[in-house]
C-alpha positions in Angstrom: -10.4 -86.3 26.8 -8.7 -86.8 23.4 -5.4 -88.4 23.1 -2.4 -86.0 22.6 1.1 -87.5 21.9 3.6 -86.5 24.4 6.1 -85.1 21.8 3.2 -82.9 20.3 2.3 -81.5 23.8 5.8 -80.6 24.3 6.2 -78.9 21.0 2.9 -76.9 21.7 4.0 -75.6 25.0 7.4 -74.7 23.7 6.0 -72.4 21.0 6.4 -68.6 21.9 3.3 -66.6 22.8 2.1 -63.5 21.0 2.7 -62.4 17.4 5.7 -63.7 15.5 8.7 -61.2 15.2 8.9 -59.6 11.8 12.2 -60.1 10.0 14.4 -56.8 10.5 14.8 -54.7 7.3 16.5 -51.5 6.6 14.6 -48.0 6.4 14.0 -48.1 2.7 12.8 -51.6 2.8 10.3 -50.8 5.5 8.9 -47.9 3.2 8.8 -50.1 0.2 6.8 -52.9 2.2 4.3 -50.3 3.3 0.9 -50.9 1.7 0.1 -47.2 1.8 3.4 -46.3 0.0 3.0 -48.9 -2.7 -0.7 -47.8 -3.1 0.4 -44.3 -3.9 3.6 -45.1 -5.7 1.6 -47.3 -8.2 -0.9 -44.5 -8.6 1.5 -41.9 -9.3 3.3 -44.1 -11.7 0.2 -44.9 -13.8 -0.6 -41.1 -13.8 3.0 -40.3 -15.0 2.7 -42.9 -17.9 -0.7 -41.3 -19.0 0.5 -37.8 -18.9 3.8 -38.7 -20.8 1.8 -40.7 -23.4 -0.6 -37.6 -23.8 2.4 -35.2 -24.1 4.0 -37.4 -26.8 0.7 -37.6 -28.7 0.2 -33.8 -28.6 3.8 -33.1 -29.4 3.7 -35.4 -32.5 0.4 -33.8 -33.5 1.9 -30.2 -33.2 5.0 -31.4 -35.1 2.7 -32.8 -37.9 0.7 -29.6 -38.3 3.7 -27.4 -38.1 5.1 -29.4 -41.2 1.8 -28.6 -43.0 2.1 -24.9 -42.0 -0.9 -25.1 -39.7 -0.5 -22.9 -36.5 -1.2 -24.3 -33.1 -1.5 -23.2 -29.4 -3.8 -21.0 -27.6 -2.4 -17.6 -28.4 -5.4 -17.1 -30.9 -7.6 -16.4 -27.8 -6.1 -12.8 -27.6 -6.8 -12.1 -31.2 -9.8 -10.0 -32.4 -13.0 -12.0 -32.6 -14.6 -10.3 -35.7 -18.1 -11.4 -35.2 -21.2 -10.1 -33.2 -23.3 -12.1 -30.6 -27.0 -11.6 -30.4 -27.3 -11.9 -26.7 -24.6 -10.5 -24.5 -24.9 -10.6 -20.7 -21.6 -8.6 -20.5 -20.5 -5.8 -22.9 -19.1 -7.2 -26.1 -18.4 -6.1 -29.7 -16.8 -7.7 -32.8 -13.5 -6.0 -31.9 -13.1 -7.8 -28.7 -11.1 -11.0 -28.2 -11.9 -14.5 -28.7 -11.5 -15.0 -25.1 -14.3 -12.6 -24.3 -16.5 -14.3 -26.9 -16.0 -17.5 -25.0 -17.0 -15.8 -21.8 -20.2 -14.4 -23.4 -21.2 -17.9 -24.6 -20.3 -19.5 -21.2 -22.4 -17.0 -19.4 -25.4 -17.5 -21.8 -25.0 -21.3 -21.1 -25.0 -20.8 -17.5 -27.8 -18.4 -17.5 -30.2 -20.6 -19.4 -29.2 -23.7 -17.4 -29.6 -22.3 -14.2 -33.2 -20.9 -14.9 -34.0 -24.1 -16.5 -32.8 -26.3 -13.4 -35.0 -24.1 -11.0 -38.0 -24.4 -13.4 -37.5 -28.0 -14.1 -37.2 -28.8 -10.3 -40.3 -26.9 -9.4 -42.4 -28.5 -12.5 -40.9 -31.9 -11.7 -41.8 -31.7 -7.8 -45.4 -30.8 -8.8 -46.0 -33.5 -11.4 -44.1 -36.1 -9.2 -46.6 -35.4 -6.3 -49.5 -35.5 -8.9 -48.3 -39.2 -9.7 -49.0 -40.2 -6.1 -52.0 -38.2 -5.7 -55.2 -39.9 -4.5 -57.3 -38.4 -7.3 -57.3 -40.6 -10.5 -57.6 -37.6 -12.9 -54.5 -35.7 -11.5 -52.5 -39.1 -11.7 -53.7 -39.6 -15.3 -52.6 -36.1 -16.3 -49.3 -36.4 -14.5 -48.7 -39.7 -16.3 -49.5 -38.4 -19.6 -47.2 -35.4 -19.2 -44.4 -37.6 -18.1 -44.8 -40.2 -21.2 -45.2 -37.3 -23.7 -41.9 -35.5 -22.8 -40.0 -38.6 -21.9 -40.6 -40.4 -25.1 -40.1 -37.6 -27.6 -36.5 -36.3 -28.7 -35.5 -33.2 -26.9 -34.1 -31.6 -30.2 -37.6 -32.2 -31.6 -39.2 -30.5 -28.7 -36.7 -27.5 -29.0 -37.7 -27.0 -32.6 -41.3 -27.2 -31.7 -41.2 -24.5 -28.9 -39.1 -22.2 -31.1 -41.6 -22.5 -34.0 -44.3 -21.9 -31.7 -42.8 -18.6 -30.0 -41.8 -17.2 -33.5 -45.4 -17.8 -34.7 -46.9 -15.7 -31.9 -48.6 -12.5 -32.7 -46.6 -9.4 -33.5 -46.0 -6.9 -30.7 -49.0 -4.9 -31.6 -51.3 -7.9 -31.0 -49.0 -9.2 -28.1 -50.7 -11.6 -25.6 -51.0 -9.5 -22.3 -50.3 -11.1 -19.0 -52.1 -8.9 -16.5 -51.3 -5.8 -18.5 -47.8 -5.8 -17.2 -46.0 -8.5 -19.1 -46.5 -9.4 -22.8 -45.5 -12.1 -25.0 -44.9 -11.8 -28.8 -42.9 -13.3 -31.5 -40.1 -10.9 -30.2 -40.2 -13.0 -26.9 -41.4 -12.2 -23.4 -41.2 -8.6 -21.8 -41.9 -7.8 -18.2 -41.2 -5.1 -15.7 -37.5 -4.9 -14.3 -35.9 -2.7 -11.7 -34.3 0.4 -13.1 -31.1 -0.2 -11.1 -30.3 -3.8 -12.0 -26.8 -3.5 -10.2 -28.6 -3.3 -6.9 -30.7 -6.3 -7.5 -27.6 -8.2 -8.6 -25.8 -7.3 -5.4 -28.8 -8.0 -3.4 -29.0 -11.5 -4.8 -25.3 -12.0 -4.2 -25.9 -11.1 -0.5 -28.9 -13.4 -0.3 -26.7 -16.3 -1.7 -23.9 -15.6 0.7 -26.3 -15.5 3.6 -27.8 -18.8 2.6 -24.3 -20.4 2.6 -23.5 -18.8 6.2 -26.9 -20.1 7.2 -26.2 -23.6 5.8 -22.9 -23.7 7.7 -24.4 -22.4 11.0 -27.4 -25.0 10.7 -24.9 -27.9 10.2 -23.0 -26.8 13.2 -26.2 -26.3 15.5 -27.3 -29.9 14.5 -24.2 -31.3 15.2 -24.1 -29.6 18.7 -27.7 -30.7 19.2 -26.7 -34.4 18.7 -23.6 -34.0 20.9 -25.2 -31.9 23.7 -28.9 -31.9 23.3 -29.2 -28.3 23.0 -31.8 -26.9 20.8 -31.1 -25.7 17.3 -34.2 -23.6 17.2 -32.3 -20.4 18.1 -29.7 -20.8 15.4 -32.4 -21.7 12.9 -34.2 -18.3 13.6 -31.1 -16.5 13.4 -30.3 -18.0 10.0 -33.6 -17.1 8.7 -33.3 -13.5 9.9 -29.7 -13.4 8.3 -31.2 -14.5 4.9 -33.7 -11.7 5.1 -31.6 -8.9 6.5 -28.5 -9.3 4.3 -30.1 -8.5 0.9 -32.4 -5.9 2.6 -29.3 -4.2 3.9 -27.8 -4.1 0.7 -30.6 -2.7 -0.8 -31.1 0.2 2.0 -27.3 1.0 1.6 -27.5 1.5 -2.1 -30.2 4.0 -1.5 -33.4 1.9 -1.5 -34.1 2.3 -5.4 -37.7 1.3 -5.9 -38.1 2.4 -9.5 -39.3 -0.3 -12.1 -39.0 -0.1 -15.6 -42.5 -1.1 -17.1 -42.6 -2.2 -20.9 -44.6 0.0 -23.2 -45.5 -0.5 -26.8 -43.6 2.2 -29.0 -43.9 1.9 -32.7 -43.3 -1.7 -33.7 -41.9 -3.0 -30.4 -41.8 -2.8 -26.7 -39.6 -0.2 -24.8 -38.5 -0.6 -21.3 -38.6 -3.7 -18.9 -36.6 -6.8 -19.5 -36.9 -8.8 -22.8 -36.4 -12.4 -23.1 -35.5 -13.4 -26.6 -37.6 -16.1 -28.5 -34.4 -18.2 -28.5 -33.9 -18.1 -24.8 -37.6 -18.8 -24.2 -37.8 -21.7 -26.4 -34.6 -23.0 -24.8 -36.1 -22.6 -21.3 -39.2 -24.4 -22.2 -37.5 -27.3 -23.9 -35.0 -27.9 -21.3 -37.0 -27.4 -18.3 -40.2 -29.4 -19.4 -38.1 -32.3 -20.7 -36.0 -32.6 -17.6 -39.0 -32.1 -15.4 -40.4 -35.2 -16.7 -37.5 -37.1 -15.5 -37.4 -35.4 -12.1 -41.1 -36.2 -11.5 -40.4 -40.0 -11.9 -37.5 -39.4 -9.3 -39.8 -37.6 -7.1 -42.3 -40.4 -7.3 -39.8 -43.1 -6.7 -38.4 -41.3 -3.7 -42.0 -40.9 -2.1 -42.7 -44.6 -2.8 -39.4 -45.7 -0.9 -40.8 -44.5 2.3 -42.6 -47.3 4.1 -46.5 -47.2 4.3 -46.2 -48.1 8.0 -44.6 -44.8 8.7 -47.3 -42.7 6.9 -49.9 -44.7 8.7 -48.3 -44.2 12.1 -48.0 -40.5 11.2 -51.8 -40.3 10.3 -52.7 -42.3 13.4 -51.0 -39.7 15.6 -53.1 -36.9 14.0 -50.6 -35.2 11.7 -51.9 -33.3 8.8 -51.0 -34.2 5.3 -48.6 -31.2 5.2 -46.8 -32.3 8.4 -46.4 -35.9 7.1 -44.9 -34.9 4.0 -42.6 -32.1 5.5 -41.5 -34.2 8.5 -41.6 -37.7 7.5 -42.0 -38.4 3.9 -39.7 -35.7 2.2 -36.7 -35.8 4.6 -36.4 -39.5 3.8 -37.3 -39.2 0.2 -34.6 -36.6 -0.5 -31.9 -39.2 0.4 -33.2 -41.2 -2.6 -33.9 -38.5 -4.9 -30.6 -36.4 -4.8 -28.2 -38.7 -6.6 -30.5 -39.3 -9.8 -31.6 -35.6 -9.7 -27.8 -34.5 -9.8 -27.5 -36.7 -12.9 -30.4 -35.0 -14.5 -29.0 -31.4 -13.8 -25.8 -32.5 -15.4 -27.7 -33.7 -18.5 -29.6 -30.5 -18.8 -26.3 -28.4 -18.7 -25.0 -30.7 -21.5 -28.2 -30.5 -23.5 -28.0 -26.8 -23.7 -25.6 -27.1 -26.4 -28.7 -27.9 -28.6 -29.1 -24.2 -28.7 -27.1 -24.2 -31.8 -30.1 -25.6 -33.8 -32.1 -22.4 -33.1 -29.3 -19.9 -33.1 -29.2 -19.2 -29.3 -25.6 -18.1 -28.7 -24.6 -20.5 -26.1 -21.2 -21.9 -25.7 -21.2 -24.6 -28.6 -22.7 -21.9 -31.0 -20.0 -19.4 -30.2 -17.3 -22.2 -30.4 -18.5 -22.8 -33.9 -18.1 -19.3 -34.9 -14.6 -19.1 -33.3 -13.4 -22.4 -35.1 -14.7 -21.0 -38.5 -12.8 -17.6 -38.0 -9.6 -18.8 -36.3 -9.2 -22.1 -37.8 -8.1 -23.6 -34.4 -10.3 -26.5 -34.7 -8.5 -28.9 -32.0 -7.9 -26.1 -29.5 -11.4 -24.6 -29.7 -13.1 -28.2 -29.2 -10.7 -28.9 -26.4 -11.6 -25.6 -24.7 -15.4 -26.4 -25.0 -14.9 -30.0 -23.7 -12.9 -28.7 -20.8 -15.6 -26.1 -19.9 -18.5 -28.5 -20.2 -16.5 -31.0 -17.9 -15.8 -28.4 -15.2 -19.5 -27.3 -15.2 -20.6 -30.7 -15.0 -18.2 -31.9 -12.2 -18.9 -28.8 -10.3 -22.6 -29.4 -10.3 -22.1 -33.1 -9.3 -19.7 -32.1 -6.6 -22.2 -29.7 -5.0 -24.9 -32.2 -5.1 -22.7 -34.9 -3.6 -21.9 -32.5 -0.8 -25.6 -32.0 -0.1 -26.1 -35.9 -0.4 -23.6 -36.5 2.2 -25.1 -33.7 4.4 -28.7 -35.3 4.3 -27.9 -39.0 4.3 -28.4 -41.4 7.3 -25.1 -42.0 9.1 -25.0 -45.7 10.0 -23.2 -46.9 13.0 
């Protein structure tokens, strides 16, 4: 037993047990010494300083421009635009306001970006699966595609596709796709429903049903983990909802079944839906370029799954489809989603390259507005805010999905 001096032992026994009492302070002092309060106080103070600094800079800039006789502010948005736009998803004329011109450019950007994201995802998934295929020829072709499109500038690819589309045969010698769709130097034309409004409402109903089904499946999985009750009935009801909702909208709208089929009349096609050469070139350039990056993301996600799991699945007799759908892809998605979200955001920002071929996306329309209004700073600020909002929205949605599919650690 070690030697302990008598005085030290006495002191040790006289020490109070439990935590030492804190010195008493007043109410305001207790709030100030709270870590949470000080954290938010410093954050708000820094934010206030940044906002005050930005306001001071903007105020000085407005005063300087005012002394030079240059008008400032966003009142110009209500003025007459005075220019036409080639592709208008909503009704627009030169007598409309600058604000409506911005809306047309924004819708054109969202339109080409949304279709390109879907097409890039499909192509990237196919090429990525080809990169891990057992056939050497398929692997070589997939690798050649990735190296070709990843290592050439996207602007060069955009100009190449636009030059290729505009040098296609005239409508009289258009390339026929099954006798229903045609490709020419005027773009791509294909059959389209006569009542397009019903199709739009049916698509809106389908998307709404998908959102409801997503919430229901999340609740069913949480209940399954908590109580063990099967989620199969909720899954079946969700699938039925996604089918019934658009069908119900179509039936309530009178079940229009007519299609407008393109027919050559004179020097061009009449009827159907026409995709302009600019939109077609943008679609090809954006989707094929981003698909090369998504293919590598798919390949790395699949490779991240341990070979032992795949061998175990093969040992218990699972087919190739079952191995990928039940074991590989659910785990690979957790690896693929974050980099894929970055590629989607990059695709949306790269849609501004449409100015090089005359596609009326947001950047192109913004240039016309700057020329006619003279509000350079305000117009550029609006464009930056719009691109930032779209990118943050896409990243936020992908992050929500990523949190939904990630593995919860204990």
